[in-house]
mmJSON file of the N, C-alpha and C atoms, coordinates in Angstrom:
{"data_MODEL":{"atom_site":{
"group_PDB":["ATOM","ATOM","ATOM","ATOM","ATOM","ATOM","ATOM","ATOM","ATOM","ATOM","ATOM","ATOM","ATOM","ATOM","ATOM","ATOM","ATOM","ATOM","ATOM","ATOM","ATOM","ATOM","ATOM","ATOM","ATOM","ATOM","ATOM","ATOM","ATOM","ATOM","ATOM","ATOM","ATOM","ATOM","ATOM","ATOM","ATOM","ATOM","ATOM","ATOM","ATOM","ATOM","ATOM","ATOM","ATOM","ATOM","ATOM","ATOM","ATOM","ATOM","ATOM","ATOM","ATOM","ATOM","ATOM","ATOM","ATOM","ATOM","ATOM","ATOM","ATOM","ATOM","ATOM","ATOM","ATOM","ATOM","ATOM","ATOM","ATOM","ATOM","ATOM","ATOM","ATOM","ATOM","ATOM","ATOM","ATOM","ATOM","ATOM","ATOM","ATOM","ATOM","ATOM","ATOM","ATOM","ATOM","ATOM","ATOM","ATOM","ATOM","ATOM","ATOM","ATOM","ATOM","ATOM","ATOM","ATOM","ATOM","ATOM","ATOM","ATOM","ATOM","ATOM","ATOM","ATOM","ATOM","ATOM","ATOM","ATOM","ATOM","ATOM","ATOM","ATOM","ATOM","ATOM","ATOM","ATOM","ATOM","ATOM","ATOM","ATOM","ATOM","ATOM","ATOM","ATOM","ATOM","ATOM","ATOM","ATOM","ATOM","ATOM","ATOM","ATOM","ATOM","ATOM","ATOM","ATOM","ATOM","ATOM","ATOM","ATOM","ATOM","ATOM","ATOM","ATOM","ATOM","ATOM","ATOM","ATOM","ATOM","ATOM","ATOM","ATOM","ATOM","ATOM","ATOM","ATOM","ATOM","ATOM","ATOM","ATOM","ATOM","ATOM","ATOM","ATOM","ATOM","ATOM","ATOM","ATOM","ATOM","ATOM","ATOM","ATOM","ATOM","ATOM","ATOM","ATOM","ATOM","ATOM","ATOM","ATOM","ATOM","ATOM","ATOM","ATOM","ATOM","ATOM","ATOM","ATOM","ATOM","ATOM","ATOM","ATOM","ATOM","ATOM","ATOM","ATOM","ATOM","ATOM","ATOM","ATOM","ATOM","ATOM","ATOM","ATOM","ATOM","ATOM","ATOM","ATOM","ATOM","ATOM","ATOM","ATOM","ATOM","ATOM","ATOM","ATOM","ATOM","ATOM","ATOM","ATOM","ATOM","ATOM","ATOM","ATOM","ATOM","ATOM","ATOM","ATOM","ATOM","ATOM","ATOM","ATOM","ATOM","ATOM","ATOM","ATOM","ATOM","ATOM","ATOM"],
"id":[1,2,3,4,5,6,7,8,9,10,11,12,13,14,15,16,17,18,19,20,21,22,23,24,25,26,27,28,29,30,31,32,33,34,35,36,37,38,39,40,41,42,43,44,45,46,47,48,49,50,51,52,53,54,55,56,57,58,59,60,61,62,63,64,65,66,67,68,69,70,71,72,73,74,75,76,77,78,79,80,81,82,83,84,85,86,87,88,89,90,91,92,93,94,95,96,97,98,99,100,101,102,103,104,105,106,107,108,109,110,111,112,113,114,115,116,117,118,119,120,121,122,123,124,125,126,127,128,129,130,131,132,133,134,135,136,137,138,139,140,141,142,143,144,145,146,147,148,149,150,151,152,153,154,155,156,157,158,159,160,161,162,163,164,165,166,167,168,169,170,171,172,173,174,175,176,177,178,179,180,181,182,183,184,185,186,187,188,189,190,191,192,193,194,195,196,197,198,199,200,201,202,203,204,205,206,207,208,209,210,211,212,213,214,215,216,217,218,219,220,221,222,223,224,225,226,227,228,229,230,231,232,233,234,235,236,237,238,239,240],
"type_symbol":["N","C","C","N","C","C","N","C","C","N","C","C","N","C","C","N","C","C","N","C","C","N","C","C","N","C","C","N","C","C","N","C","C","N","C","C","N","C","C","N","C","C","N","C","C","N","C","C","N","C","C","N","C","C","N","C","C","N","C","C","N","C","C","N","C","C","N","C","C","N","C","C","N","C","C","N","C","C","N","C","C","N","C","C","N","C","C","N","C","C","N","C","C","N","C","C","N","C","C","N","C","C","N","C","C","N","C","C","N","C","C","N","C","C","N","C","C","N","C","C","N","C","C","N","C","C","N","C","C","N","C","C","N","C","C","N","C","C","N","C","C","N","C","C","N","C","C","N","C","C","N","C","C","N","C","C","N","C","C","N","C","C","N","C","C","N","C","C","N","C","C","N","C","C","N","C","C","N","C","C","N","C","C","N","C","C","N","C","C","N","C","C","N","C","C","N","C","C","N","C","C","N","C","C","N","C","C","N","C","C","N","C","C","N","C","C","N","C","C","N","C","C","N","C","C","N","C","C","N","C","C","N","C","C","N","C","C","N","C","C"],
"label_atom_id":["N","CA","C","N","CA","C","N","CA","C","N","CA","C","N","CA","C","N","CA","C","N","CA","C","N","CA","C","N","CA","C","N","CA","C","N","CA","C","N","CA","C","N","CA","C","N","CA","C","N","CA","C","N","CA","C","N","CA","C","N","CA","C","N","CA","C","N","CA","C","N","CA","C","N","CA","C","N","CA","C","N","CA","C","N","CA","C","N","CA","C","N","CA","C","N","CA","C","N","CA","C","N","CA","C","N","CA","C","N","CA","C","N","CA","C","N","CA","C","N","CA","C","N","CA","C","N","CA","C","N","CA","C","N","CA","C","N","CA","C","N","CA","C","N","CA","C","N","CA","C","N","CA","C","N","CA","C","N","CA","C","N","CA","C","N","CA","C","N","CA","C","N","CA","C","N","CA","C","N","CA","C","N","CA","C","N","CA","C","N","CA","C","N","CA","C","N","CA","C","N","CA","C","N","CA","C","N","CA","C","N","CA","C","N","CA","C","N","CA","C","N","CA","C","N","CA","C","N","CA","C","N","CA","C","N","CA","C","N","CA","C","N","CA","C","N","CA","C","N","CA","C","N","CA","C","N","CA","C","N","CA","C","N","CA","C","N","CA","C","N","CA","C","N","CA","C","N","CA","C"],
"label_alt_id":[null,null,null,null,null,null,null,null,null,null,null,null,null,null,null,null,null,null,null,null,null,null,null,null,null,null,null,null,null,null,null,null,null,null,null,null,null,null,null,null,null,null,null,null,null,null,null,null,null,null,null,null,null,null,null,null,null,null,null,null,null,null,null,null,null,null,null,null,null,null,null,null,null,null,null,null,null,null,null,null,null,null,null,null,null,null,null,null,null,null,null,null,null,null,null,null,null,null,null,null,null,null,null,null,null,null,null,null,null,null,null,null,null,null,null,null,null,null,null,null,null,null,null,null,null,null,null,null,null,null,null,null,null,null,null,null,null,null,null,null,null,null,null,null,null,null,null,null,null,null,null,null,null,null,null,null,null,null,null,null,null,null,null,null,null,null,null,null,null,null,null,null,null,null,null,null,null,null,null,null,null,null,null,null,null,null,null,null,null,null,null,null,null,null,null,null,null,null,null,null,null,null,null,null,null,null,null,null,null,null,null,null,null,null,null,null,null,null,null,null,null,null,null,null,null,null,null,null,null,null,null,null,null,null,null,null,null,null,null,null],
"label_comp_id":["MET","MET","MET","LYS","LYS","LYS","GLU","GLU","GLU","LEU","LEU","LEU","ARG","ARG","ARG","ARG","ARG","ARG","GLN","GLN","GLN","LYS","LYS","LYS","LEU","LEU","LEU","LEU","LEU","LEU","THR","THR","THR","GLN","GLN","GLN","LYS","LYS","LYS","GLU","GLU","GLU","LEU","LEU","LEU","ALA","ALA","ALA","ASP","ASP","ASP","ARG","ARG","ARG","VAL","VAL","VAL","GLU","GLU","GLU","VAL","VAL","VAL","GLU","GLU","GLU","TYR","TYR","TYR","GLN","GLN","GLN","THR","THR","THR","VAL","VAL","VAL","GLN","GLN","GLN","ARG","ARG","ARG","TRP","TRP","TRP","GLU","GLU","GLU","SER","SER","SER","GLY","GLY","GLY","ALA","ALA","ALA","ARG","ARG","ARG","HIS","HIS","HIS","PRO","PRO","PRO","ARG","ARG","ARG","PRO","PRO","PRO","VAL","VAL","VAL","GLN","GLN","GLN","LEU","LEU","LEU","ARG","ARG","ARG","LYS","LYS","LYS","LEU","LEU","LEU","CYS","CYS","CYS","THR","THR","THR","VAL","VAL","VAL","LEU","LEU","LEU","ASP","ASP","ASP","VAL","VAL","VAL","THR","THR","THR","PRO","PRO","PRO","SER","SER","SER","GLN","GLN","GLN","LEU","LEU","LEU","LEU","LEU","LEU","ALA","ALA","ALA","ALA","ALA","ALA","LEU","LEU","LEU","ASP","ASP","ASP","GLU","GLU","GLU","THR","THR","THR","ARG","ARG","ARG","ALA","ALA","ALA","VAL","VAL","VAL","ALA","ALA","ALA","ALA","ALA","ALA","ALA","ALA","ALA","ASN","ASN","ASN","GLY","GLY","GLY","LEU","LEU","LEU","GLN","GLN","GLN","ARG","ARG","ARG","VAL","VAL","VAL","ALA","ALA","ALA","THR","THR","THR","SER","SER","SER","ASP","ASP","ASP","PRO","PRO","PRO","GLY","GLY","GLY"],
"label_asym_id":["A","A","A","A","A","A","A","A","A","A","A","A","A","A","A","A","A","A","A","A","A","A","A","A","A","A","A","A","A","A","A","A","A","A","A","A","A","A","A","A","A","A","A","A","A","A","A","A","A","A","A","A","A","A","A","A","A","A","A","A","A","A","A","A","A","A","A","A","A","A","A","A","A","A","A","A","A","A","A","A","A","A","A","A","A","A","A","A","A","A","A","A","A","A","A","A","A","A","A","A","A","A","A","A","A","A","A","A","A","A","A","A","A","A","A","A","A","A","A","A","A","A","A","A","A","A","A","A","A","A","A","A","A","A","A","A","A","A","A","A","A","A","A","A","A","A","A","A","A","A","A","A","A","A","A","A","A","A","A","A","A","A","A","A","A","A","A","A","A","A","A","A","A","A","A","A","A","A","A","A","A","A","A","A","A","A","A","A","A","A","A","A","A","A","A","A","A","A","A","A","A","A","A","A","A","A","A","A","A","A","A","A","A","A","A","A","A","A","A","A","A","A","A","A","A","A","A","A","A","A","A","A","A","A","A","A","A","A","A","A"],
"label_entity_id":["1","1","1","1","1","1","1","1","1","1","1","1","1","1","1","1","1","1","1","1","1","1","1","1","1","1","1","1","1","1","1","1","1","1","1","1","1","1","1","1","1","1","1","1","1","1","1","1","1","1","1","1","1","1","1","1","1","1","1","1","1","1","1","1","1","1","1","1","1","1","1","1","1","1","1","1","1","1","1","1","1","1","1","1","1","1","1","1","1","1","1","1","1","1","1","1","1","1","1","1","1","1","1","1","1","1","1","1","1","1","1","1","1","1","1","1","1","1","1","1","1","1","1","1","1","1","1","1","1","1","1","1","1","1","1","1","1","1","1","1","1","1","1","1","1","1","1","1","1","1","1","1","1","1","1","1","1","1","1","1","1","1","1","1","1","1","1","1","1","1","1","1","1","1","1","1","1","1","1","1","1","1","1","1","1","1","1","1","1","1","1","1","1","1","1","1","1","1","1","1","1","1","1","1","1","1","1","1","1","1","1","1","1","1","1","1","1","1","1","1","1","1","1","1","1","1","1","1","1","1","1","1","1","1","1","1","1","1","1","1"],
"label_seq_id":[1,1,1,2,2,2,3,3,3,4,4,4,5,5,5,6,6,6,7,7,7,8,8,8,9,9,9,10,10,10,11,11,11,12,12,12,13,13,13,14,14,14,15,15,15,16,16,16,17,17,17,18,18,18,19,19,19,20,20,20,21,21,21,22,22,22,23,23,23,24,24,24,25,25,25,26,26,26,27,27,27,28,28,28,29,29,29,30,30,30,31,31,31,32,32,32,33,33,33,34,34,34,35,35,35,36,36,36,37,37,37,38,38,38,39,39,39,40,40,40,41,41,41,42,42,42,43,43,43,44,44,44,45,45,45,46,46,46,47,47,47,48,48,48,49,49,49,50,50,50,51,51,51,52,52,52,53,53,53,54,54,54,55,55,55,56,56,56,57,57,57,58,58,58,59,59,59,60,60,60,61,61,61,62,62,62,63,63,63,64,64,64,65,65,65,66,66,66,67,67,67,68,68,68,69,69,69,70,70,70,71,71,71,72,72,72,73,73,73,74,74,74,75,75,75,76,76,76,77,77,77,78,78,78,79,79,79,80,80,80],
"pdbx_PDB_ins_code":[null,null,null,null,null,null,null,null,null,null,null,null,null,null,null,null,null,null,null,null,null,null,null,null,null,null,null,null,null,null,null,null,null,null,null,null,null,null,null,null,null,null,null,null,null,null,null,null,null,null,null,null,null,null,null,null,null,null,null,null,null,null,null,null,null,null,null,null,null,null,null,null,null,null,null,null,null,null,null,null,null,null,null,null,null,null,null,null,null,null,null,null,null,null,null,null,null,null,null,null,null,null,null,null,null,null,null,null,null,null,null,null,null,null,null,null,null,null,null,null,null,null,null,null,null,null,null,null,null,null,null,null,null,null,null,null,null,null,null,null,null,null,null,null,null,null,null,null,null,null,null,null,null,null,null,null,null,null,null,null,null,null,null,null,null,null,null,null,null,null,null,null,null,null,null,null,null,null,null,null,null,null,null,null,null,null,null,null,null,null,null,null,null,null,null,null,null,null,null,null,null,null,null,null,null,null,null,null,null,null,null,null,null,null,null,null,null,null,null,null,null,null,null,null,null,null,null,null,null,null,null,null,null,null,null,null,null,null,null,null],
"Cartn_x":[0.66,-0.128,0.775,1.912,2.823,2.934,3.009,3.513,2.394,0.94,-0.226,-0.143,0.305,0.235,1.139,2.617,3.603,3.399,2.709,2.091,1.033,0.203,-0.356,0.59,1.549,2.403,2.03,1.419,1.336,1.866,2.478,3.001,1.852,2.725,1.947,1.004,1.361,-0.158,-1.126,-0.243,-1.517,-2.443,-1.973,-3.422,-3.922,-3.243,-3.932,-5.34,-4.534,-5.699,-6.846,-6.705,-7.769,-8.9,-8.066,-8.969,-9.076,-8.957,-9.101,-8.572,-7.352,-6.923,-5.636,-4.646,-3.549,-2.629,-1.863,-0.313,-0.028,-0.073,0.689,-0.284,-1.486,-2.404,-1.549,-1.543,-1.053,-0.127,0.993,2.36,2.17,0.949,0.728,0.431,-0.212,-1.499,-0.246,0.922,2.179,2.535,3.133,3.923,3.583,1.994,1.748,0.862,0.943,0.819,-0.729,-1.6,-3.197,-3.619,-4.486,-5.511,-6.466,-7.23,-8.036,-9.264,-10.182,-11.509,-12.319,-13.38,-14.475,-14.293,-14.817,-15.325,-13.766,-12.664,-11.745,-10.922,-11.433,-11.081,-11.811,-12.99,-13.73,-13.171,-12.276,-11.887,-11.065,-9.769,-8.337,-8.547,-9.745,-10.13,-10.464,-11.137,-11.509,-10.119,-9.696,-8.162,-7.309,-6.865,-5.95,-6.25,-8.067,-8.681,-8.163,-8.425,-8.102,-9.51,-9.72,-10.535,-10.674,-11.629,-11.197,-10.1,-10.239,-9.348,-8.194,-7.901,-6.307,-6.333,-6.76,-6.251,-6.222,-7.029,-7.002,-5.717,-5.344,-4.366,-3.009,-2.838,-1.501,-1.452,-2.573,-2.236,-1.964,-2.988,-2.028,-0.702,-0.208,1.184,2.454,1.626,2.165,2.501,1.411,1.298,2.304,2.582,2.826,4.617,4.887,6.427,6.946,5.713,6.082,6.075,5.453,5.475,7.481,7.513,8.564,10.061,9.6,10.786,11.028,10.097,9.616,10.271,10.017,10.759,12.377,12.511,13.932,14.496,14.449,15.002,14.909,13.894,14.238,14.679,15.125,15.867,16.945,17.826,19.264,19.437,18.358,19.065,18.812,18.935,18.487,19.768,20.343,21.483,21.672,20.951,20.799,21.485],
"Cartn_y":[-4.52,-5.411,-6.498,-6.234,-6.963,-7.721,-8.748,-9.676,-10.52,-9.687,-10.565,-11.357,-11.007,-11.296,-12.131,-12.121,-12.836,-14.316,-14.387,-15.142,-16.349,-15.641,-16.711,-17.058,-16.515,-17.53,-16.567,-15.394,-14.966,-14.066,-13.908,-13.137,-11.826,-10.637,-9.407,-9.412,-10.072,-10.52,-11.476,-12.422,-13.416,-12.494,-11.706,-10.91,-10.218,-9.686,-8.722,-9.491,-10.86,-11.304,-11.974,-11.864,-12.704,-11.469,-10.435,-9.42,-8.448,-8.495,-8.205,-6.453,-6.921,-5.171,-5.471,-4.306,-4.657,-4.717,-5.716,-5.617,-4.512,-3.377,-2.259,-1.505,-2.222,-1.348,-1.747,-3.171,-3.618,-3.205,-3.079,-1.966,-0.769,-0.222,1.312,1.147,-0.202,-0.222,-0.771,-1.294,-2.037,-1.002,-0.157,1.282,2.152,2.001,3.467,4.361,4.211,5.47,5.547,4.477,4.19,3.608,3.553,2.874,2.063,0.703,0.165,0.71,0.619,1.002,0.053,0.194,-0.503,-2.044,-2.092,-3.163,-4.436,-3.339,-4.402,-4.389,-3.789,-4.094,-5.827,-5.6,-7.243,-8.218,-8.004,-8.795,-9.966,-8.624,-8.664,-8.93,-9.134,-9.671,-11.25,-11.479,-12.822,-13.159,-13.281,-13.396,-13.833,-12.83,-12.846,-13.598,-13.476,-14.37,-13.66,-12.24,-11.721,-10.456,-10.081,-9.152,-8.1,-7.361,-5.761,-4.811,-5.282,-4.164,-4.932,-5.839,-6.203,-5.736,-5.863,-5.306,-3.778,-3.167,-1.535,-1.244,-2.017,-1.659,-2.08,-2.998,-3.232,-2.317,-1.383,-0.89,0.31,0.924,2.234,1.649,1.022,0.627,1.122,0.55,0.772,2.467,3.061,4.429,5.128,4.946,4.767,4.714,3.807,3.528,4.259,4.254,5.097,6.727,7.127,8.797,8.547,7.853,8.303,7.991,6.808,7.194,8.245,9.166,10.186,11.201,11.355,12.242,12.15,10.783,10.564,11.065,10.953,11.609,12.586,13.334,14.828,15.094,15.065,15.41,14.676,14.052,14.013,14.53,15.02,15.759,17.432,17.483,19.042,19.52,20.535,21.226,21.99,22.501,23.041,22.421],
"Cartn_z":[0.697,0.036,-0.901,-0.83,-1.258,-1.142,0.344,1.427,1.271,1.159,1.269,-0.104,-1.341,-2.526,-2.402,-1.805,-2.118,-0.975,0.056,1.058,-0.264,-1.116,-1.754,-3.136,-3.133,-4.365,-5.582,-5.514,-6.658,-7.644,-8.557,-8.786,-9.682,-9.658,-9.955,-11.158,-12.438,-13.44,-13.087,-12.261,-11.916,-11.292,-10.059,-9.4,-10.352,-10.866,-11.986,-12.809,-12.842,-14.057,-13.081,-12.204,-11.194,-10.865,-10.322,-10.185,-11.2,-12.432,-13.819,-13.821,-14.195,-13.774,-14.673,-14.959,-15.725,-14.623,-14.805,-14.218,-13.745,-14.07,-13.989,-13.128,-12.495,-11.504,-10.345,-10.302,-9.339,-8.775,-9.272,-9.067,-8.868,-8.919,-8.423,-6.996,-6.947,-5.614,-4.284,-4.896,-3.992,-3.998,-5.033,-4.741,-3.712,-3.505,-2.821,-3.653,-4.467,-5.592,-6.173,-5.799,-6.379,-4.982,-4.978,-4.293,-4.892,-4.753,-5.635,-5.001,-6.289,-6.321,-5.289,-4.706,-3.963,-4.636,-6.038,-6.543,-6.517,-6.69,-6.584,-5.43,-4.188,-3.069,-2.908,-3.347,-2.923,-3.744,-4.769,-5.549,-4.508,-4.187,-3.993,-2.183,-1.608,-0.355,-0.394,-1.936,-1.797,-2.46,-3.433,-4.335,-2.711,-1.789,-1.119,0.256,-0.042,1.349,2.598,2.601,3.754,4.148,5.106,5.759,4.722,4.778,4.28,5.034,6.329,7.16,6.975,6.862,6.639,5.621,4.302,3.153,3.156,3.588,3.864,4.819,5.93,7.142,5.961,4.949,4.138,3.438,2.717,2.227,2.38,3.437,3.994,4.677,5.26,5.322,4.485,3.465,1.896,1.602,1.817,1.636,2.623,3.548,4.474,4.677,4.234,3.339,2.126,1.577,0.068,0.612,1.416,1.934,2.427,3.419,4.099,3.351,2.59,1.16,0.542,0.411,-0.91,0.203,1.406,2.115,2.7,2.563,3.151,1.766,0.202,-0.694,-0.824,-0.256,-0.554,0.866,1.456,2.653,2.234,1.774,0.794,0.348,-0.678,-2.394,-2.05,-0.804,-0.356,0.069,-0.757,-0.977,0.704,1.413,2.764,3.717],
"occupancy":[1.0,1.0,1.0,1.0,1.0,1.0,1.0,1.0,1.0,1.0,1.0,1.0,1.0,1.0,1.0,1.0,1.0,1.0,1.0,1.0,1.0,1.0,1.0,1.0,1.0,1.0,1.0,1.0,1.0,1.0,1.0,1.0,1.0,1.0,1.0,1.0,1.0,1.0,1.0,1.0,1.0,1.0,1.0,1.0,1.0,1.0,1.0,1.0,1.0,1.0,1.0,1.0,1.0,1.0,1.0,1.0,1.0,1.0,1.0,1.0,1.0,1.0,1.0,1.0,1.0,1.0,1.0,1.0,1.0,1.0,1.0,1.0,1.0,1.0,1.0,1.0,1.0,1.0,1.0,1.0,1.0,1.0,1.0,1.0,1.0,1.0,1.0,1.0,1.0,1.0,1.0,1.0,1.0,1.0,1.0,1.0,1.0,1.0,1.0,1.0,1.0,1.0,1.0,1.0,1.0,1.0,1.0,1.0,1.0,1.0,1.0,1.0,1.0,1.0,1.0,1.0,1.0,1.0,1.0,1.0,1.0,1.0,1.0,1.0,1.0,1.0,1.0,1.0,1.0,1.0,1.0,1.0,1.0,1.0,1.0,1.0,1.0,1.0,1.0,1.0,1.0,1.0,1.0,1.0,1.0,1.0,1.0,1.0,1.0,1.0,1.0,1.0,1.0,1.0,1.0,1.0,1.0,1.0,1.0,1.0,1.0,1.0,1.0,1.0,1.0,1.0,1.0,1.0,1.0,1.0,1.0,1.0,1.0,1.0,1.0,1.0,1.0,1.0,1.0,1.0,1.0,1.0,1.0,1.0,1.0,1.0,1.0,1.0,1.0,1.0,1.0,1.0,1.0,1.0,1.0,1.0,1.0,1.0,1.0,1.0,1.0,1.0,1.0,1.0,1.0,1.0,1.0,1.0,1.0,1.0,1.0,1.0,1.0,1.0,1.0,1.0,1.0,1.0,1.0,1.0,1.0,1.0,1.0,1.0,1.0,1.0,1.0,1.0,1.0,1.0,1.0,1.0,1.0,1.0,1.0,1.0,1.0,1.0,1.0,1.0],
"B_iso_or_equiv":[0.0,0.0,0.0,0.0,0.0,0.0,0.0,0.0,0.0,0.0,0.0,0.0,0.0,0.0,0.0,0.0,0.0,0.0,0.0,0.0,0.0,0.0,0.0,0.0,0.0,0.0,0.0,0.0,0.0,0.0,0.0,0.0,0.0,0.0,0.0,0.0,0.0,0.0,0.0,0.0,0.0,0.0,0.0,0.0,0.0,0.0,0.0,0.0,0.0,0.0,0.0,0.0,0.0,0.0,0.0,0.0,0.0,0.0,0.0,0.0,0.0,0.0,0.0,0.0,0.0,0.0,0.0,0.0,0.0,0.0,0.0,0.0,0.0,0.0,0.0,0.0,0.0,0.0,0.0,0.0,0.0,0.0,0.0,0.0,0.0,0.0,0.0,0.0,0.0,0.0,0.0,0.0,0.0,0.0,0.0,0.0,0.0,0.0,0.0,0.0,0.0,0.0,0.0,0.0,0.0,0.0,0.0,0.0,0.0,0.0,0.0,0.0,0.0,0.0,0.0,0.0,0.0,0.0,0.0,0.0,0.0,0.0,0.0,0.0,0.0,0.0,0.0,0.0,0.0,0.0,0.0,0.0,0.0,0.0,0.0,0.0,0.0,0.0,0.0,0.0,0.0,0.0,0.0,0.0,0.0,0.0,0.0,0.0,0.0,0.0,0.0,0.0,0.0,0.0,0.0,0.0,0.0,0.0,0.0,0.0,0.0,0.0,0.0,0.0,0.0,0.0,0.0,0.0,0.0,0.0,0.0,0.0,0.0,0.0,0.0,0.0,0.0,0.0,0.0,0.0,0.0,0.0,0.0,0.0,0.0,0.0,0.0,0.0,0.0,0.0,0.0,0.0,0.0,0.0,0.0,0.0,0.0,0.0,0.0,0.0,0.0,0.0,0.0,0.0,0.0,0.0,0.0,0.0,0.0,0.0,0.0,0.0,0.0,0.0,0.0,0.0,0.0,0.0,0.0,0.0,0.0,0.0,0.0,0.0,0.0,0.0,0.0,0.0,0.0,0.0,0.0,0.0,0.0,0.0,0.0,0.0,0.0,0.0,0.0,0.0],
"pdbx_formal_charge":[null,null,null,null,null,null,null,null,null,null,null,null,null,null,null,null,null,null,null,null,null,null,null,null,null,null,null,null,null,null,null,null,null,null,null,null,null,null,null,null,null,null,null,null,null,null,null,null,null,null,null,null,null,null,null,null,null,null,null,null,null,null,null,null,null,null,null,null,null,null,null,null,null,null,null,null,null,null,null,null,null,null,null,null,null,null,null,null,null,null,null,null,null,null,null,null,null,null,null,null,null,null,null,null,null,null,null,null,null,null,null,null,null,null,null,null,null,null,null,null,null,null,null,null,null,null,null,null,null,null,null,null,null,null,null,null,null,null,null,null,null,null,null,null,null,null,null,null,null,null,null,null,null,null,null,null,null,null,null,null,null,null,null,null,null,null,null,null,null,null,null,null,null,null,null,null,null,null,null,null,null,null,null,null,null,null,null,null,null,null,null,null,null,null,null,null,null,null,null,null,null,null,null,null,null,null,null,null,null,null,null,null,null,null,null,null,null,null,null,null,null,null,null,null,null,null,null,null,null,null,null,null,null,null,null,null,null,null,null,null],
"auth_seq_id":[1,1,1,2,2,2,3,3,3,4,4,4,5,5,5,6,6,6,7,7,7,8,8,8,9,9,9,10,10,10,11,11,11,12,12,12,13,13,13,14,14,14,15,15,15,16,16,16,17,17,17,18,18,18,19,19,19,20,20,20,21,21,21,22,22,22,23,23,23,24,24,24,25,25,25,26,26,26,27,27,27,28,28,28,29,29,29,30,30,30,31,31,31,32,32,32,33,33,33,34,34,34,35,35,35,36,36,36,37,37,37,38,38,38,39,39,39,40,40,40,41,41,41,42,42,42,43,43,43,44,44,44,45,45,45,46,46,46,47,47,47,48,48,48,49,49,49,50,50,50,51,51,51,52,52,52,53,53,53,54,54,54,55,55,55,56,56,56,57,57,57,58,58,58,59,59,59,60,60,60,61,61,61,62,62,62,63,63,63,64,64,64,65,65,65,66,66,66,67,67,67,68,68,68,69,69,69,70,70,70,71,71,71,72,72,72,73,73,73,74,74,74,75,75,75,76,76,76,77,77,77,78,78,78,79,79,79,80,80,80],
"auth_comp_id":["MET","MET","MET","LYS","LYS","LYS","GLU","GLU","GLU","LEU","LEU","LEU","ARG","ARG","ARG","ARG","ARG","ARG","GLN","GLN","GLN","LYS","LYS","LYS","LEU","LEU","LEU","LEU","LEU","LEU","THR","THR","THR","GLN","GLN","GLN","LYS","LYS","LYS","GLU","GLU","GLU","LEU","LEU","LEU","ALA","ALA","ALA","ASP","ASP","ASP","ARG","ARG","ARG","VAL","VAL","VAL","GLU","GLU","GLU","VAL","VAL","VAL","GLU","GLU","GLU","TYR","TYR","TYR","GLN","GLN","GLN","THR","THR","THR","VAL","VAL","VAL","GLN","GLN","GLN","ARG","ARG","ARG","TRP","TRP","TRP","GLU","GLU","GLU","SER","SER","SER","GLY","GLY","GLY","ALA","ALA","ALA","ARG","ARG","ARG","HIS","HIS","HIS","PRO","PRO","PRO","ARG","ARG","ARG","PRO","PRO","PRO","VAL","VAL","VAL","GLN","GLN","GLN","LEU","LEU","LEU","ARG","ARG","ARG","LYS","LYS","LYS","LEU","LEU","LEU","CYS","CYS","CYS","THR","THR","THR","VAL","VAL","VAL","LEU","LEU","LEU","ASP","ASP","ASP","VAL","VAL","VAL","THR","THR","THR","PRO","PRO","PRO","SER","SER","SER","GLN","GLN","GLN","LEU","LEU","LEU","LEU","LEU","LEU","ALA","ALA","ALA","ALA","ALA","ALA","LEU","LEU","LEU","ASP","ASP","ASP","GLU","GLU","GLU","THR","THR","THR","ARG","ARG","ARG","ALA","ALA","ALA","VAL","VAL","VAL","ALA","ALA","ALA","ALA","ALA","ALA","ALA","ALA","ALA","ASN","ASN","ASN","GLY","GLY","GLY","LEU","LEU","LEU","GLN","GLN","GLN","ARG","ARG","ARG","VAL","VAL","VAL","ALA","ALA","ALA","THR","THR","THR","SER","SER","SER","ASP","ASP","ASP","PRO","PRO","PRO","GLY","GLY","GLY"],
"auth_asym_id":["A","A","A","A","A","A","A","A","A","A","A","A","A","A","A","A","A","A","A","A","A","A","A","A","A","A","A","A","A","A","A","A","A","A","A","A","A","A","A","A","A","A","A","A","A","A","A","A","A","A","A","A","A","A","A","A","A","A","A","A","A","A","A","A","A","A","A","A","A","A","A","A","A","A","A","A","A","A","A","A","A","A","A","A","A","A","A","A","A","A","A","A","A","A","A","A","A","A","A","A","A","A","A","A","A","A","A","A","A","A","A","A","A","A","A","A","A","A","A","A","A","A","A","A","A","A","A","A","A","A","A","A","A","A","A","A","A","A","A","A","A","A","A","A","A","A","A","A","A","A","A","A","A","A","A","A","A","A","A","A","A","A","A","A","A","A","A","A","A","A","A","A","A","A","A","A","A","A","A","A","A","A","A","A","A","A","A","A","A","A","A","A","A","A","A","A","A","A","A","A","A","A","A","A","A","A","A","A","A","A","A","A","A","A","A","A","A","A","A","A","A","A","A","A","A","A","A","A","A","A","A","A","A","A","A","A","A","A","A","A"],
"auth_atom_id":["N","CA","C","N","CA","C","N","CA","C","N","CA","C","N","CA","C","N","CA","C","N","CA","C","N","CA","C","N","CA","C","N","CA","C","N","CA","C","N","CA","C","N","CA","C","N","CA","C","N","CA","C","N","CA","C","N","CA","C","N","CA","C","N","CA","C","N","CA","C","N","CA","C","N","CA","C","N","CA","C","N","CA","C","N","CA","C","N","CA","C","N","CA","C","N","CA","C","N","CA","C","N","CA","C","N","CA","C","N","CA","C","N","CA","C","N","CA","C","N","CA","C","N","CA","C","N","CA","C","N","CA","C","N","CA","C","N","CA","C","N","CA","C","N","CA","C","N","CA","C","N","CA","C","N","CA","C","N","CA","C","N","CA","C","N","CA","C","N","CA","C","N","CA","C","N","CA","C","N","CA","C","N","CA","C","N","CA","C","N","CA","C","N","CA","C","N","CA","C","N","CA","C","N","CA","C","N","CA","C","N","CA","C","N","CA","C","N","CA","C","N","CA","C","N","CA","C","N","CA","C","N","CA","C","N","CA","C","N","CA","C","N","CA","C","N","CA","C","N","CA","C","N","CA","C","N","CA","C","N","CA","C","N","CA","C","N","CA","C","N","CA","C","N","CA","C","N","CA","C"],
"pdbx_PDB_model_num":[1,1,1,1,1,1,1,1,1,1,1,1,1,1,1,1,1,1,1,1,1,1,1,1,1,1,1,1,1,1,1,1,1,1,1,1,1,1,1,1,1,1,1,1,1,1,1,1,1,1,1,1,1,1,1,1,1,1,1,1,1,1,1,1,1,1,1,1,1,1,1,1,1,1,1,1,1,1,1,1,1,1,1,1,1,1,1,1,1,1,1,1,1,1,1,1,1,1,1,1,1,1,1,1,1,1,1,1,1,1,1,1,1,1,1,1,1,1,1,1,1,1,1,1,1,1,1,1,1,1,1,1,1,1,1,1,1,1,1,1,1,1,1,1,1,1,1,1,1,1,1,1,1,1,1,1,1,1,1,1,1,1,1,1,1,1,1,1,1,1,1,1,1,1,1,1,1,1,1,1,1,1,1,1,1,1,1,1,1,1,1,1,1,1,1,1,1,1,1,1,1,1,1,1,1,1,1,1,1,1,1,1,1,1,1,1,1,1,1,1,1,1,1,1,1,1,1,1,1,1,1,1,1,1,1,1,1,1,1,1]
}}}
């Protein structure tokens, strides 16, 4: 999702204002910690000029990367 936002030359704060959420919410979406609610998805699609499928694919990719990073941290911190 971060890439979609950057393509529109928007900061997290600007996107948050347009979608009517706090900028921390956008941070959580971009980190994969949370998913937008349906009403927020519609607003995001409009602001980012993407289809729901494109947005959901970007969010799923973000979650996959976050999960992989989490596994990598666990693997490198495992003493065994």
